[in-house]
C-alpha positions as CSV (number, residue, x, y, z in Angstrom):
1,M,0.0,0.0,0.0
2,Y,1.4,3.4,-1.0
3,R,1.7,6.3,1.4
4,T,0.9,9.3,-0.6
5,R,-0.7,12.6,-0.4
6,K,-2.6,14.7,-3.0
7,K,-0.5,16.0,-5.9
8,A,1.1,19.3,-5.2
9,N,-1.0,22.1,-6.4
10,L,1.7,24.0,-8.2
11,S,0.3,26.7,-10.4
12,P,2.4,28.5,-13.0
13,Q,2.6,31.4,-10.5
14,F,6.3,31.4,-9.6
15,S,5.7,32.9,-6.1
16,V,4.3,29.6,-4.9
17,L,7.0,27.4,-6.3
18,K,9.4,25.7,-3.9
19,F,12.3,23.6,-5.2
20,A,14.2,20.5,-4.1
21,V,17.5,20.4,-5.8
22,V,18.6,16.7,-5.9
23,D,21.8,14.8,-6.7
24,I,22.4,11.1,-6.2
25,E,25.3,8.7,-6.6
26,T,24.5,5.2,-7.6
27,T,26.0,1.8,-8.3
28,G,25.0,1.9,-12.0
29,G,22.6,3.4,-14.6
30,F,19.4,1.4,-14.1
31,P,17.0,2.0,-11.2
32,S,15.6,-1.5,-11.2
33,Q,19.1,-3.1,-11.1
34,H,21.2,-0.6,-9.1
35,G,21.2,1.1,-5.8
36,I,21.6,4.7,-4.5
37,T,24.8,5.2,-2.6
38,E,24.3,8.8,-1.6
39,I,21.7,11.5,-1.9
40,A,21.6,15.2,-1.2
41,I,18.6,17.5,-1.3
42,V,19.0,21.3,-1.3
43,L,15.7,23.0,-0.3
44,H,15.2,26.3,-2.1
45,D,12.2,28.6,-1.7
46,G,12.6,30.5,-4.9
47,D,14.6,33.2,-3.1
48,Q,17.2,31.3,-1.0
49,I,18.4,28.0,0.3
50,E,16.2,26.9,3.2
51,G,18.2,23.7,4.2
52,I,20.3,20.8,3.0
53,Y,19.8,17.1,3.6
54,E,22.7,14.7,2.8
55,T,23.3,11.1,3.6
56,L,25.2,8.0,2.4
57,I,23.0,5.0,1.7
58,N,23.8,1.3,1.8
59,P,22.8,0.0,-1.6
60,H,23.3,-3.7,-0.5
61,Q,25.3,-4.4,-3.6
62,P,28.9,-3.9,-4.5
63,I,30.0,-0.5,-5.8
64,P,31.8,-1.1,-9.1
65,P,35.5,0.0,-8.9
66,F,35.2,2.6,-11.7
67,I,32.3,4.3,-9.9
68,A,34.1,4.1,-6.5
69,N,37.1,5.8,-8.2
70,M,35.0,8.5,-9.7
71,T,32.9,9.3,-6.6
72,G,35.3,8.4,-3.9
73,I,32.5,6.3,-2.2
74,S,33.7,2.9,-1.2
75,N,31.9,-0.2,-0.1
76,Q,33.4,0.4,3.4
77,M,31.9,3.9,3.6
78,V,28.4,2.7,2.9
79,A,28.6,-0.5,5.0
80,A,27.3,1.3,8.1
81,A,25.0,3.7,6.3
82,P,21.2,3.3,6.4
83,S,19.3,1.4,3.8
84,F,17.1,3.5,1.5
85,D,14.0,2.3,3.2
86,K,15.2,3.7,6.5
87,V,15.5,7.2,5.1
88,A,12.6,7.0,2.6
89,A,10.0,8.7,4.8
90,N,12.4,11.7,5.3
91,I,13.2,11.9,1.6
92,F,9.6,11.7,0.6
93,N,8.6,14.5,3.0
94,L,11.4,16.7,1.8
95,L,10.4,16.3,-1.8
96,E,6.7,16.4,-1.7
97,N,5.0,19.7,-2.7
98,R,8.2,20.9,-4.4
99,V,9.6,21.0,-7.9
100,F,12.2,18.2,-8.2
101,V,15.3,19.9,-9.8
102,A,18.4,18.1,-11.0
103,H,21.1,18.3,-13.6
104,N,19.8,15.7,-16.0
105,V,16.6,15.3,-14.0
106,N,15.3,12.1,-15.6
107,F,18.2,10.1,-14.2
108,D,17.9,11.3,-10.6
109,Y,14.2,11.3,-10.6
110,S,13.9,7.8,-12.0
111,F,16.1,6.4,-9.2
112,V,14.5,8.3,-6.4
113,H,11.0,7.6,-7.7
114,H,11.8,3.8,-8.1
115,H,13.4,3.4,-4.7
116,L,10.6,5.4,-3.0
117,Q,8.0,3.2,-4.7
118,I,9.7,0.1,-3.3
119,A,9.6,1.6,0.1
120,G,5.9,2.4,-0.3
121,Y,5.9,6.0,-1.3
122,Q,4.4,7.3,-4.5
123,L,6.2,10.5,-5.5
124,E,4.4,12.6,-8.0
125,V,5.9,16.1,-8.3
126,P,6.9,18.4,-11.2
127,K,10.4,18.1,-12.6
128,L,12.9,20.7,-13.8
129,C,16.1,19.8,-15.6
130,T,18.9,22.3,-15.2
131,I,20.6,21.1,-18.4
132,R,17.5,22.2,-20.4
133,L,17.0,25.3,-18.2
134,S,20.7,26.3,-18.8
135,R,20.5,25.9,-22.6
136,K,17.6,28.3,-22.6
137,A,19.0,30.8,-20.0
138,F,22.6,30.7,-21.2
139,P,22.5,29.9,-24.9
140,G,25.6,29.4,-27.0
141,Y,27.8,27.4,-24.7
142,K,29.5,24.4,-26.3
143,K,28.7,22.0,-23.4
144,Y,26.1,22.0,-20.6
145,G,27.5,19.2,-18.4
146,L,27.7,20.2,-14.7
147,G,31.4,20.6,-14.6
148,H,31.7,22.6,-17.8
149,L,28.8,24.8,-17.0
150,C,30.0,25.6,-13.5
151,R,33.4,26.6,-14.9
152,T,31.8,28.8,-17.5
153,L,29.5,30.4,-14.9
154,D,32.3,30.7,-12.3
155,I,30.6,28.4,-9.8
156,Q,33.0,26.5,-7.5
157,I,32.1,22.8,-7.0
158,E,33.3,21.4,-3.8
159,N,33.4,17.6,-3.8
160,R,32.7,17.0,-7.5
161,H,30.9,13.7,-8.2
162,R,29.6,13.6,-4.6
163,A,25.9,14.2,-4.1
164,G,26.3,17.2,-1.7
165,G,28.8,19.0,-3.9
166,D,26.9,18.5,-7.1
167,A,23.5,19.4,-5.5
168,K,24.9,22.6,-4.1
169,A,26.4,23.5,-7.5
170,T,23.1,22.8,-9.2
171,A,21.3,24.9,-6.7
172,Q,23.7,27.8,-7.6
173,I,22.8,27.4,-11.3
174,L,19.1,27.5,-10.4
175,D,19.7,30.6,-8.2
176,L,21.7,32.3,-11.0
177,V,18.8,31.7,-13.5
178,I,16.3,33.1,-11.0
179,Q,18.4,36.2,-10.3
180,N,18.6,36.8,-14.1
181,N,14.9,37.2,-14.6
182,G,14.4,33.5,-15.3
183,K,11.2,33.0,-13.4
184,T,9.0,32.9,-16.5
185,L,11.4,30.5,-18.2
186,I,11.4,28.2,-15.2
187,S,7.6,28.2,-15.0
188,E,7.4,27.4,-18.7
189,L,9.8,24.5,-18.5
190,I,7.9,23.1,-15.4
191,K,4.5,23.3,-17.3
192,R,5.9,21.1,-20.1
193,H,6.4,18.1,-17.8
C-alpha cells in the first residue's frame, strides 16, 4: 500500500513554487538493477536556500570500482550507512510539494521515484532539468554538463561527483537563473512536464 498525499497544487505562478535540488550517486545506470549510494537535497524557496539534507546510503550491492574511483564512495563507507527504506520517509517528506530539480533530472528522478516506490511511497511532483534550463537561460555554450557549466559560470564545485557538492552547485545554477529574470522560463519548463 502506498503512502501518498494529493499531488502538489503547483500553479504556474512562480511565487508559490518551492524547489528540491537533488543529486544522487548510484552503483549503476538502471534504477531497477542498481542502488543509490548517496543522496543530497537542497531545499530552495525561490529566493534562497532553506536547508540541506545529505546522507550516504547502503545499496546492499557492491559499488563497481570505476564508480568508486569517480565518486570516492567505497563499499566500506556505505557499509554502516542506512538502507534507502530507513530514510525513505524523510526523503519523501522533503520532496513532496516541491519541484524536483536536477542536472539531467530524468536520471535522478527515475532512481528516487523507483526506490521510494519500493519503500511504499508514490512520488508525483513536477520536474525541472537544469541542463534544459541552462540551454535556454545561457544559450551558445559548447557544453552544458555540470562541470563545464560551472566553470563557464564561475561556480565553484566542492566535492565533485559527490551528491552534496553537485547538488549545491546545481542549486547555484538555479539561483543564477532566478536572479537573471528566469522565473518565467522556469515556469514554462515546469509546465511542459
